[in-house]
C-alpha positions as MATLAB code, in Angstrom:
seq = 'MPIIVVPAFNEEANVPNLLRDLSARRELWEGGLIILVDDGSSDETVATAKAHRGDLPLVVLEQGTNQGPGAAFDAGFRFALGVAQDDDLIITLESDTTSDLDAVEGMMEVAREGADIVLASHHAGGELANVSRHRRFLSKAASSAIRAGAGLNASTVSSFFRVYRADMLRAGYTKHGDNLIRERGFACKAELLIKLSRMGAQVAEVPVTLDWAKREGESKMRVLPTVAGYARLMTRQVASRRGST';
ca = [
      77.807   61.917  112.451;
      77.175   58.899  114.711;
      74.935   59.510  117.717;
      74.694   56.763  120.340;
      71.604   56.653  122.591;
      71.731   54.489  125.723;
      68.834   54.205  128.207;
      69.939   53.274  131.726;
      68.101   52.339  134.905;
      70.065   51.330  138.009;
      73.132   50.351  135.984;
      75.769   51.697  138.362;
      77.765   48.480  138.026;
      77.599   48.333  134.222;
      77.968   51.945  133.117;
      81.730   52.132  133.863;
      82.315   49.028  131.735;
      80.184   50.397  128.899;
      81.983   53.739  128.882;
      85.342   51.999  129.066;
      84.429   49.820  126.090;
      83.209   52.810  124.102;
      86.356   54.764  124.954;
      88.359   51.995  123.321;
      86.244   52.187  120.147;
      86.762   55.766  118.999;
      85.759   54.886  115.447;
      82.188   54.308  116.640;
      81.618   57.815  117.992;
      84.342   60.168  116.750;
      82.789   63.424  115.558;
      79.487   62.461  117.134;
      77.735   62.193  120.479;
      76.915   59.656  123.186;
      73.638   60.273  125.023;
      73.023   58.320  128.213;
      69.419   58.714  129.366;
      69.010   57.924  133.040;
      65.509   56.611  133.705;
      65.169   57.772  137.307;
      67.809   55.453  138.775;
      67.855   55.065  142.557;
      71.518   54.056  142.609;
      74.635   55.955  141.521;
      74.187   55.516  137.764;
      74.189   59.275  137.066;
      77.108   60.066  139.368;
      79.096   57.171  137.944;
      78.512   58.330  134.363;
      79.389   61.926  135.166;
      82.544   60.815  136.937;
      83.886   59.147  133.797;
      87.196   60.623  132.743;
      88.226   60.675  129.128;
      87.302   62.278  125.840;
      83.969   60.598  125.234;
      81.461   63.181  123.917;
      79.056   62.162  126.687;
      75.758   63.849  127.529;
      73.764   62.588  130.531;
      70.027   63.241  130.411;
      68.173   62.760  133.698;
      64.517   61.726  133.586;
      64.105   62.293  137.318;
      61.547   59.551  137.818;
      61.419   56.027  136.472;
      59.164   56.047  133.400;
      60.396   52.993  131.502;
      62.652   52.464  128.483;
      60.062   53.840  126.057;
      60.188   57.246  127.692;
      63.977   57.080  127.913;
      64.318   56.309  124.223;
      61.857   59.082  123.393;
      63.930   61.609  125.357;
      67.153   60.384  123.802;
      65.790   60.435  120.262;
      64.389   63.936  120.622;
      67.727   65.208  121.904;
      69.592   63.408  119.128;
      67.313   64.718  116.384;
      67.831   68.227  117.709;
      71.461   68.058  116.572;
      71.405   65.413  113.826;
      71.489   65.885  110.075;
      69.160   63.693  108.018;
      71.950   61.363  106.885;
      73.370   60.872  110.383;
      73.076   57.496  112.090;
      71.540   56.971  115.531;
      72.753   53.842  117.308;
      70.901   52.452  120.313;
      72.700   50.198  122.794;
      71.932   48.299  125.964;
      73.465   49.972  129.018;
      74.446   46.609  130.504;
      77.282   45.965  127.971;
      75.478   43.046  126.293;
      75.393   44.858  122.920;
      78.240   43.544  120.761;
      80.296   46.614  119.870;
      82.206   44.553  117.305;
      79.002   44.489  115.226;
      78.354   48.243  115.210;
      80.579   49.182  112.273;
      79.016   46.514  110.076;
      75.513   47.653  111.067;
      76.393   51.257  110.287;
      77.714   50.228  106.878;
      74.437   48.453  106.080;
      72.588   51.667  107.001;
      74.896   53.736  104.795;
      74.097   51.372  101.936;
      70.411   52.251  102.187;
      68.721   50.511  105.128;
      66.632   52.832  107.310;
      66.747   50.513  110.328;
      69.376   47.868  111.018;
      68.514   45.273  113.644;
      71.142   43.370  115.600;
      69.541   39.967  115.284;
      70.217   37.065  117.596;
      67.555   35.060  115.736;
      68.664   35.562  112.114;
      71.989   33.772  112.282;
      73.001   35.173  115.674;
      72.937   33.652  119.131;
      71.519   34.150  122.605;
      74.260   33.149  125.045;
      73.907   32.772  128.812;
      70.365   34.167  128.626;
      67.669   33.357  131.167;
      64.864   31.045  130.168;
      62.138   33.692  130.527;
      64.101   36.222  128.461;
      64.657   33.651  125.719;
      60.979   32.695  125.760;
      59.776   36.304  125.646;
      62.103   37.135  122.792;
      60.863   34.259  120.649;
      57.227   34.792  121.595;
      57.374   38.526  120.895;
      58.995   37.995  117.510;
      56.399   35.421  116.492;
      53.467   37.518  117.710;
      54.685   40.700  116.047;
      55.341   38.987  112.741;
      51.882   37.424  112.751;
      49.885   40.304  114.180;
      51.585   43.229  112.469;
      52.662   41.607  109.230;
      56.281   42.452  109.993;
      59.119   40.622  108.293;
      61.824   40.723  110.950;
      63.328   38.051  113.165;
      64.346   40.175  116.164;
      61.816   42.829  117.128;
      62.526   43.726  120.748;
      66.295   44.184  121.052;
      67.536   47.628  122.080;
      70.585   47.187  119.824;
      69.830   48.934  116.513;
      70.926   51.575  114.014;
      68.459   54.124  112.630;
      68.863   56.700  109.906;
      68.050   60.061  111.470;
      65.744   61.061  108.608;
      63.586   57.965  109.224;
      63.200   58.701  112.930;
      62.469   62.345  112.155;
      59.769   61.290  109.680;
      58.267   59.070  112.372;
      57.934   61.981  114.778;
      56.519   64.172  112.033;
      53.804   61.609  111.327;
      53.020   60.313  114.820;
      54.173   63.106  117.147;
      53.927   62.136  120.813;
      52.315   58.818  119.822;
      55.385   57.474  118.045;
      56.373   55.629  121.234;
      53.290   54.974  123.353;
      54.587   51.883  125.137;
      56.760   52.861  128.091;
      58.008   49.330  128.740;
      60.123   46.879  126.767;
      57.523   46.594  123.989;
      58.512   50.093  122.864;
      61.090   48.882  120.354;
      58.605   46.535  118.662;
      56.111   49.400  118.495;
      58.656   51.715  116.899;
      59.712   49.072  114.392;
      56.110   48.450  113.345;
      55.275   52.115  112.880;
      58.396   52.955  110.912;
      58.029   49.832  108.758;
      54.485   50.824  107.866;
      55.863   54.172  106.759;
      58.060   52.356  104.254;
      61.292   52.017  106.246;
      63.766   49.566  104.749;
      64.701   47.093  107.487;
      67.846   44.953  107.490;
      69.193   42.459  110.017;
      72.793   41.697  110.977;
      73.525   38.533  112.996;
      75.028   39.168  116.435;
      75.569   37.336  119.699;
      73.806   38.609  122.819;
      75.859   37.429  125.794;
      74.371   38.009  129.233;
      77.543   36.802  130.917;
      79.057   40.213  130.162;
      76.626   42.098  132.385;
      76.675   42.753  136.117;
      73.458   42.213  138.078;
      70.004   41.142  136.989;
      67.900   42.235  134.048;
      65.486   45.097  134.687;
      62.855   43.450  132.511;
      59.845   42.140  134.444;
      57.906   39.346  132.794;
      54.280   40.266  133.550;
      54.509   43.993  132.676;
      56.407   43.100  129.517;
      53.809   40.540  128.450;
      51.064   43.082  129.163;
      52.875   45.659  127.026;
      53.083   43.293  124.069;
      49.418   42.394  124.520;
      48.405   46.080  124.396;
      50.599   46.643  121.390;
      49.222   43.699  119.459;
      45.631   44.611  120.314;
      46.196   48.037  118.787;
      47.962   46.607  115.755;
      45.248   44.053  115.015;
      42.588   46.762  115.369;
      44.596   49.042  113.108;
      44.925   46.414  110.416;
      41.168   45.952  110.524;
      40.711   49.664  109.991;
      39.028   50.374  113.316;
      41.705   52.807  114.616;
];
């Protein structure tokens, strides 16, 4: 069963397009579930999602207050694992329609062939199109820092666009509990990748194009908080590798 988890914060303009695109791709969700986790939006994101008409198996989770994508993913994963079987696949997407839905089936196939985590990689043969300079810089810097500091062999470490095997995520929560996702900001996906990789997760990458021209409005990522999140994460990882935590 495919389960799609989408965190959203003030994406009133993008959610209708995302749901429209998903409605046209029944093969990605048929027999499964789509979980949109609203991260305390101050606009009409929730109302817009709930107003969608069609047969999407859509669940809207409301965080109430803005806590960051880490908390939104945590809520979405816990809900998903409450209904998932171990061999189900959990797909995470951007709410702003920049995730390439044409790549999802191929990513799911790679997971079915044995990968525990499949990364949509715009570095390993993919492309960043119409992306702001600071987003491009942060993406490259984060990938380089994570590879060096955590000993991780992956080209794209921070993208929201991934496929997880449910049994791998469940094992992560069993081992780490509430500490599986400590970072509440955009560094959360790098943190999760590191922890699951150290548990033996098999990681694969599929080249994709990330095209910002498809989205409406500005990115919700803020440079300084994001840099601070990666700095905290890497400090913990370096200390961990030295055996001090």
